[in-house]
TIVO-2410 file (N, C-alpha, C; in nm, 3 decimals):
# residues 116
REC num residu      c1      c2      c3 atome chaine
REC   1      M  -2.456   2.250   4.275     N      A
REC   1      M  -2.418   2.145   4.181    CA      A
REC   1      M  -2.345   2.201   4.067     C      A
REC   2      D  -2.247   2.140   4.014     N      A
REC   2      D  -2.164   2.184   3.906    CA      A
REC   2      D  -2.225   2.168   3.779     C      A
REC   3      A  -2.216   2.240   3.673     N      A
REC   3      A  -2.269   2.228   3.546    CA      A
REC   3      A  -2.182   2.110   3.478     C      A
REC   4      I  -2.265   2.031   3.398     N      A
REC   4      I  -2.199   1.918   3.327    CA      A
REC   4      I  -2.114   1.971   3.209     C      A
REC   5      T  -1.988   1.941   3.209     N      A
REC   5      T  -1.902   1.990   3.103    CA      A
REC   5      T  -1.864   1.872   3.018     C      A
REC   6      P  -1.842   1.899   2.883     N      A
REC   6      P  -1.795   1.790   2.808    CA      A
REC   6      P  -1.654   1.749   2.841     C      A
REC   7      N  -1.610   1.649   2.785     N      A
REC   7      N  -1.473   1.596   2.819    CA      A
REC   7      N  -1.371   1.700   2.783     C      A
REC   8      T  -1.280   1.734   2.876     N      A
REC   8      T  -1.177   1.836   2.854    CA      A
REC   8      T  -1.050   1.784   2.790     C      A
REC   9      L  -1.045   1.654   2.757     N      A
REC   9      L  -0.926   1.598   2.704    CA      A
REC   9      L  -0.903   1.665   2.560     C      A
REC  10      P  -0.785   1.694   2.521     N      A
REC  10      P  -0.768   1.748   2.387    CA      A
REC  10      P  -0.798   1.642   2.266     C      A
REC  11      E  -0.863   1.679   2.176     N      A
REC  11      E  -0.880   1.594   2.064    CA      A
REC  11      E  -0.750   1.555   1.995     C      A
REC  12      K  -0.732   1.429   1.957     N      A
REC  12      K  -0.608   1.386   1.896    CA      A
REC  12      K  -0.628   1.396   1.741     C      A
REC  13      D  -0.517   1.424   1.677     N      A
REC  13      D  -0.523   1.441   1.536    CA      A
REC  13      D  -0.495   1.304   1.466     C      A
REC  14      M  -0.543   1.291   1.347     N      A
REC  14      M  -0.506   1.180   1.266    CA      A
REC  14      M  -0.380   1.205   1.192     C      A
REC  15      L  -0.299   1.107   1.169     N      A
REC  15      L  -0.185   1.120   1.087    CA      A
REC  15      L  -0.211   1.158   0.953     C      A
REC  16      P  -0.131   1.258   0.907     N      A
REC  16      P  -0.163   1.327   0.781    CA      A
REC  16      P  -0.174   1.234   0.658     C      A
REC  17      E  -0.082   1.138   0.645     N      A
REC  17      E  -0.065   1.059   0.520    CA      A
REC  17      E  -0.133   0.916   0.544     C      A
REC  18      A  -0.197   0.892   0.655     N      A
REC  18      A  -0.244   0.749   0.681    CA      A
REC  18      A  -0.331   0.697   0.571     C      A
REC  19      S  -0.437   0.760   0.535     N      A
REC  19      S  -0.536   0.713   0.434    CA      A
REC  19      S  -0.464   0.707   0.300     C      A
REC  20      K  -0.376   0.798   0.267     N      A
REC  20      K  -0.316   0.796   0.126    CA      A
REC  20      K  -0.214   0.682   0.134     C      A
REC  21      A  -0.152   0.647   0.236     N      A
REC  21      A  -0.051   0.529   0.241    CA      A
REC  21      A  -0.133   0.395   0.222     C      A
REC  22      L  -0.238   0.389   0.285     N      A
REC  22      L  -0.321   0.269   0.277    CA      A
REC  22      L  -0.374   0.247   0.140     C      A
REC  23      T  -0.420   0.357   0.075     N      A
REC  23      T  -0.461   0.362  -0.063    CA      A
REC  23      T  -0.369   0.314  -0.162     C      A
REC  24      F  -0.245   0.369  -0.149     N      A
REC  24      F  -0.145   0.321  -0.238    CA      A
REC  24      F  -0.105   0.181  -0.224     C      A
REC  25      S  -0.094   0.134  -0.092     N      A
REC  25      S  -0.056  -0.012  -0.079    CA      A
REC  25      S  -0.181  -0.110  -0.118     C      A
REC  26      I  -0.291  -0.068  -0.105     N      A
REC  26      I  -0.405  -0.155  -0.155    CA      A
REC  26      I  -0.400  -0.166  -0.304     C      A
REC  27      W  -0.393  -0.038  -0.376     N      A
REC  27      W  -0.399  -0.046  -0.512    CA      A
REC  27      W  -0.265  -0.115  -0.576     C      A
REC  28      G  -0.159  -0.105  -0.499     N      A
REC  28      G  -0.039  -0.180  -0.549    CA      A
REC  28      G  -0.058  -0.334  -0.542     C      A
REC  29      N  -0.133  -0.376  -0.432     N      A
REC  29      N  -0.162  -0.517  -0.434    CA      A
REC  29      N  -0.265  -0.569  -0.530     C      A
REC  30      A  -0.366  -0.488  -0.550     N      A
REC  30      A  -0.480  -0.522  -0.646    CA      A
REC  30      A  -0.443  -0.512  -0.792     C      A
REC  31      L  -0.361  -0.419  -0.825     N      A
REC  31      L  -0.327  -0.398  -0.972    CA      A
REC  31      L  -0.233  -0.502  -1.017     C      A
REC  32      S  -0.146  -0.566  -0.930     N      A
REC  32      S  -0.057  -0.680  -0.971    CA      A
REC  32      S  -0.122  -0.800  -1.022     C      A
REC  33      F  -0.262  -0.804  -0.993     N      A
REC  33      F  -0.326  -0.933  -1.040    CA      A
REC  33      F  -0.367  -0.937  -1.173     C      A
REC  34      T  -0.332  -0.828  -1.251     N      A
REC  34      T  -0.359  -0.813  -1.392    CA      A
REC  34      T  -0.248  -0.869  -1.476     C      A
REC  35      F  -0.166  -0.961  -1.418     N      A
REC  35      F  -0.044  -1.015  -1.479    CA      A
REC  35      F  -0.080  -1.104  -1.599     C      A
REC  36      M  -0.202  -1.155  -1.614     N      A
REC  36      M  -0.224  -1.246  -1.720    CA      A
REC  36      M  -0.259  -1.175  -1.854     C      A
REC  37      I  -0.278  -1.047  -1.855     N      A
REC  37      I  -0.301  -0.971  -1.982    CA      A
REC  37      I  -0.168  -0.954  -2.052     C      A
REC  38      P  -0.157  -0.991  -2.169     N      A
REC  38      P  -0.021  -1.000  -2.231    CA      A
REC  38      P   0.080  -0.893  -2.220     C      A
REC  39      I   0.053  -0.770  -2.264     N      A
REC  39      I   0.147  -0.657  -2.250    CA      A
REC  39      I   0.107  -0.575  -2.138     C      A
REC  40      L  -0.026  -0.556  -2.127     N      A
REC  40      L  -0.060  -0.463  -2.024    CA      A
REC  40      L  -0.032  -0.517  -1.875     C      A
REC  41      G  -0.018  -0.647  -1.879     N      A
REC  41      G   0.016  -0.711  -1.747    CA      A
REC  41      G   0.146  -0.675  -1.695     C      A
REC  42      I   0.240  -0.655  -1.787     N      A
REC  42      I   0.378  -0.620  -1.752    CA      A
REC  42      I   0.384  -0.472  -1.700     C      A
REC  43      A   0.306  -0.383  -1.766     N      A
REC  43      A   0.306  -0.248  -1.729    CA      A
REC  43      A   0.222  -0.225  -1.599     C      A
REC  44      A   0.125  -0.313  -1.582     N      A
REC  44      A   0.050  -0.298  -1.456    CA      A
REC  44      A   0.132  -0.342  -1.339     C      A
REC  45      C   0.203  -0.442  -1.345     N      A
REC  45      C   0.286  -0.501  -1.251    CA      A
REC  45      C   0.391  -0.398  -1.212     C      A
REC  46      I   0.452  -0.320  -1.306     N      A
REC  46      I   0.553  -0.224  -1.278    CA      A
REC  46      I   0.494  -0.111  -1.198     C      A
REC  47      V   0.365  -0.075  -1.247     N      A
REC  47      V   0.295   0.043  -1.169    CA      A
REC  47      V   0.252  -0.002  -1.036     C      A
REC  48      A   0.211  -0.135  -1.017     N      A
REC  48      A   0.173  -0.192  -0.890    CA      A
REC  48      A   0.313  -0.193  -0.798     C      A
REC  49      L   0.419  -0.226  -0.844     N      A
REC  49      L   0.545  -0.210  -0.769    CA      A
REC  49      L   0.570  -0.077  -0.724     C      A
REC  50      V   0.563   0.025  -0.810     N      A
REC  50      V   0.582   0.168  -0.768    CA      A
REC  50      V   0.482   0.212  -0.671     C      A
REC  51      L   0.355   0.167  -0.677     N      A
REC  51      L   0.254   0.211  -0.589    CA      A
REC  51      L   0.274   0.144  -0.448     C      A
REC  52      S   0.322   0.019  -0.453     N      A
REC  52      S   0.346  -0.053  -0.326    CA      A
REC  52      S   0.473   0.020  -0.256     C      A
REC  53      I   0.572   0.046  -0.327     N      A
REC  53      I   0.683   0.123  -0.272    CA      A
REC  53      I   0.645   0.255  -0.213     C      A
REC  54      K   0.562   0.329  -0.277     N      A
REC  54      K   0.507   0.459  -0.218    CA      A
REC  54      K   0.433   0.434  -0.099     C      A
REC  55      G   0.342   0.325  -0.108     N      A
REC  55      G   0.263   0.308   0.019    CA      A
REC  55      G   0.347   0.258   0.137     C      A
REC  56      L   0.459   0.183   0.118     N      A
REC  56      L   0.551   0.148   0.210    CA      A
REC  56      L   0.625   0.260   0.273     C      A
REC  57      S   0.666   0.347   0.177     N      A
REC  57      S   0.734   0.471   0.227    CA      A
REC  57      S   0.652   0.561   0.313     C      A
REC  58      L   0.526   0.596   0.266     N      A
REC  58      L   0.430   0.674   0.341    CA      A
REC  58      L   0.399   0.610   0.482     C      A
REC  59      G   0.379   0.480   0.479     N      A
REC  59      G   0.348   0.410   0.598    CA      A
REC  59      G   0.460   0.403   0.700     C      A
REC  60      R   0.588   0.389   0.653     N      A
REC  60      R   0.704   0.402   0.737    CA      A
REC  60      R   0.716   0.549   0.799     C      A
REC  61      D   0.698   0.647   0.715     N      A
REC  61      D   0.706   0.782   0.761    CA      A
REC  61      D   0.596   0.814   0.859     C      A
REC  62      G   0.474   0.768   0.841     N      A
REC  62      G   0.364   0.785   0.945    CA      A
REC  62      G   0.401   0.709   1.075     C      A
REC  63      M   0.452   0.597   1.061     N      A
REC  63      M   0.486   0.527   1.183    CA      A
REC  63      M   0.598   0.606   1.276     C      A
REC  64      E   0.685   0.655   1.205     N      A
REC  64      E   0.799   0.734   1.265    CA      A
REC  64      E   0.743   0.864   1.329     C      A
REC  65      L   0.643   0.917   1.251     N      A
REC  65      L   0.583   1.049   1.307    CA      A
REC  65      L   0.506   1.010   1.428     C      A
REC  66      Y   0.432   0.901   1.437     N      A
REC  66      Y   0.348   0.860   1.544    CA      A
REC  66      Y   0.447   0.827   1.671     C      A
REC  67      K   0.565   0.763   1.649     N      A
REC  67      K   0.643   0.725   1.758    CA      A
REC  67      K   0.712   0.841   1.807     C      A
REC  68      N   0.744   0.953   1.738     N      A
REC  68      N   0.797   1.067   1.792    CA      A
REC  68      N   0.699   1.154   1.871     C      A
REC  69      N   0.574   1.142   1.844     N      A
REC  69      N   0.479   1.227   1.924    CA      A
REC  69      N   0.342   1.152   1.939     C      A
REC  70      K   0.345   1.043   2.032     N      A
REC  70      K   0.222   0.960   2.052    CA      A
REC  70      K   0.109   1.042   2.113     C      A
REC  71      Q   0.131   1.140   2.183     N      A
REC  71      Q   0.028   1.213   2.255    CA      A
REC  71      Q  -0.059   1.295   2.144     C      A
REC  72      K  -0.004   1.331   2.039     N      A
REC  72      K  -0.071   1.419   1.944    CA      A
REC  72      K  -0.161   1.344   1.855     C      A
REC  73      Y  -0.126   1.214   1.824     N      A
REC  73      Y  -0.201   1.144   1.717    CA      A
REC  73      Y  -0.292   1.034   1.773     C      A
REC  74      H  -0.377   1.011   1.700     N      A
REC  74      H  -0.490   0.912   1.728    CA      A
REC  74      H  -0.422   0.763   1.697     C      A
REC  75      G  -0.454   0.666   1.789     N      A
REC  75      G  -0.404   0.545   1.759    CA      A
REC  75      G  -0.455   0.465   1.641     C      A
REC  76      G  -0.580   0.502   1.598     N      A
REC  76      G  -0.640   0.438   1.476    CA      A
REC  76      G  -0.561   0.484   1.355     C      A
REC  77      S  -0.517   0.596   1.345     N      A
REC  77      S  -0.438   0.638   1.232    CA      A
REC  77      S  -0.299   0.558   1.238     C      A
REC  78      F  -0.244   0.525   1.352     N      A
REC  78      F  -0.126   0.444   1.358    CA      A
REC  78      F  -0.157   0.310   1.301     C      A
REC  79      A  -0.270   0.260   1.336     N      A
REC  79      A  -0.309   0.129   1.281    CA      A
REC  79      A  -0.314   0.126   1.124     C      A
REC  80      K  -0.372   0.240   1.077     N      A
REC  80      K  -0.376   0.253   0.919    CA      A
REC  80      K  -0.236   0.244   0.862     C      A
REC  81      T  -0.145   0.322   0.931     N      A
REC  81      T  -0.009   0.338   0.870    CA      A
REC  81      T   0.063   0.194   0.876     C      A
REC  82      L   0.041   0.124   0.985     N      A
REC  82      L   0.094   0.004   1.011    CA      A
REC  82      L   0.053  -0.099   0.909     C      A
REC  83      I  -0.081  -0.104   0.887     N      A
REC  83      I  -0.133  -0.187   0.783    CA      A
REC  83      I  -0.082  -0.145   0.649     C      A
REC  84      A  -0.066  -0.013   0.614     N      A
REC  84      A  -0.012   0.028   0.491    CA      A
REC  84      A   0.134  -0.021   0.470     C      A
REC  85      F   0.203  -0.016   0.577     N      A
REC  85      F   0.343  -0.073   0.571    CA      A
REC  85      F   0.353  -0.213   0.549     C      A
REC  86      I   0.265  -0.284   0.621     N      A
REC  86      I   0.272  -0.434   0.590    CA      A
REC  86      I   0.223  -0.468   0.450     C      A
REC  87      L   0.119  -0.408   0.412     N      A
REC  87      L   0.064  -0.430   0.269    CA      A
REC  87      L   0.169  -0.373   0.163     C      A
REC  88      G   0.244  -0.280   0.202     N      A
REC  88      G   0.356  -0.234   0.110    CA      A
REC  88      G   0.454  -0.335   0.088     C      A
REC  89      I   0.494  -0.402   0.197     N      A
REC  89      I   0.594  -0.523   0.184    CA      A
REC  89      I   0.528  -0.633   0.100     C      A
REC  90      V   0.416  -0.668   0.135     N      A
REC  90      V   0.343  -0.775   0.061    CA      A
REC  90      V   0.334  -0.737  -0.085     C      A
REC  91      G   0.296  -0.618  -0.112     N      A
REC  91      G   0.276  -0.571  -0.250    CA      A
REC  91      G   0.409  -0.564  -0.335     C      A
REC  92      I   0.513  -0.536  -0.263     N      A
REC  92      I   0.646  -0.527  -0.339    CA      A
REC  92      I   0.685  -0.677  -0.374     C      A
REC  93      V   0.671  -0.763  -0.286     N      A
REC  93      V   0.706  -0.906  -0.316    CA      A
REC  93      V   0.613  -0.968  -0.414     C      A
REC  94      Q   0.490  -0.939  -0.410     N      A
REC  94      Q   0.386  -0.982  -0.500    CA      A
REC  94      Q   0.398  -0.935  -0.636     C      A
REC  95      S   0.419  -0.803  -0.657     N      A
REC  95      S   0.440  -0.741  -0.778    CA      A
REC  95      S   0.572  -0.792  -0.843     C      A
REC  96      A   0.670  -0.817  -0.775     N      A
REC  96      A   0.799  -0.869  -0.838    CA      A
REC  96      A   0.777  -0.999  -0.885     C      A
REC  97      V   0.712  -1.096  -0.801     N      A
REC  97      V   0.689  -1.236  -0.849    CA      A
REC  97      V   0.589  -1.227  -0.972     C      A
REC  98      L   0.483  -1.158  -0.960     N      A
REC  98      L   0.386  -1.158  -1.069    CA      A
REC  98      L   0.438  -1.087  -1.192     C      A
REC  99      S   0.531  -0.991  -1.178     N      A
REC  99      S   0.577  -0.927  -1.305    CA      A
REC  99      S   0.666  -1.032  -1.379     C      A
REC 100      L   0.743  -1.129  -1.307     N      A
REC 100      L   0.799  -1.236  -1.379    CA      A
REC 100      L   0.692  -1.330  -1.455     C      A
REC 101      Y   0.594  -1.356  -1.390     N      A
REC 101      Y   0.482  -1.434  -1.455    CA      A
REC 101      Y   0.420  -1.359  -1.574     C      A
REC 102      A   0.409  -1.227  -1.559     N      A
REC 102      A   0.349  -1.141  -1.665    CA      A
REC 102      A   0.448  -1.149  -1.792     C      A
REC 103      V   0.575  -1.148  -1.767     N      A
REC 103      V   0.668  -1.156  -1.882    CA      A
REC 103      V   0.662  -1.294  -1.944     C      A
REC 104      F   0.655  -1.399  -1.865     N      A
REC 104      F   0.640  -1.536  -1.913    CA      A
REC 104      F   0.508  -1.559  -1.985     C      A
REC 105      F   0.387  -1.514  -1.932     N      A
REC 105      F   0.273  -1.527  -2.007    CA      A
REC 105      F   0.275  -1.432  -2.134     C      A
REC 106      T   0.332  -1.317  -2.137     N      A
REC 106      T   0.331  -1.242  -2.262    CA      A
REC 106      T   0.418  -1.310  -2.368     C      A
REC 107      I   0.528  -1.373  -2.331     N      A
REC 107      I   0.616  -1.451  -2.431    CA      A
REC 107      I   0.533  -1.567  -2.481     C      A
REC 108      M   0.465  -1.635  -2.384     N      A
REC 108      M   0.385  -1.750  -2.437    CA      A
REC 108      M   0.285  -1.717  -2.527     C      A
REC 109      I   0.201  -1.615  -2.498     N      A
REC 109      I   0.099  -1.582  -2.586    CA      A
REC 109      I   0.147  -1.522  -2.714     C      A
REC 110      L   0.244  -1.439  -2.722     N      A
REC 110      L   0.289  -1.373  -2.838    CA      A
REC 110      L   0.361  -1.472  -2.929     C      A
REC 111      M   0.428  -1.579  -2.874     N      A
REC 111      M   0.495  -1.668  -2.948    CA      A
REC 111      M   0.403  -1.779  -3.008     C      A
REC 112      G   0.305  -1.808  -2.933     N      A
REC 112      G   0.203  -1.904  -2.978    CA      A
REC 112      G   0.248  -2.040  -2.964     C      A
REC 113      E   0.249  -2.130  -3.063     N      A
REC 113      E   0.288  -2.267  -3.050    CA      A
REC 113      E   0.434  -2.277  -3.096     C      A
REC 114      K   0.504  -2.178  -3.127     N      A
REC 114      K   0.641  -2.179  -3.169    CA      A
REC 114      K   0.735  -2.233  -3.050     C      A
REC 115      I   0.699  -2.197  -2.928     N      A
REC 115      I   0.773  -2.237  -2.819    CA      A
REC 115      I   0.776  -2.388  -2.801     C      A
REC 116      F   0.658  -2.452  -2.823     N      A
REC 116      F   0.653  -2.596  -2.802    CA      A
REC 116      F   0.683  -2.669  -2.921     C      A
***
């Protein structure tokens, strides 16, 4: 009788930037919701836009890396980079729209009743 041996399949690696890409994309989406704070909202929306672009870029790079060498990398890390890519797109659109609202709310609050 043969000895029981563990699975001899090679262990697959995780994509190197998968978690970082997801973190940037999530923070980019979450930070843009501070648009109602008068001046800080504009700055936060700009930072959220930059974070979303960085998450989109890292997600796209990770997806390309996975497509070039599927046997080396784990499929779960591809899912992370795909989600980061999608959230990056959503974050860019969301940050752009909410930065316009941030400018509008800042003008309204700083001008007070002079607008109306």
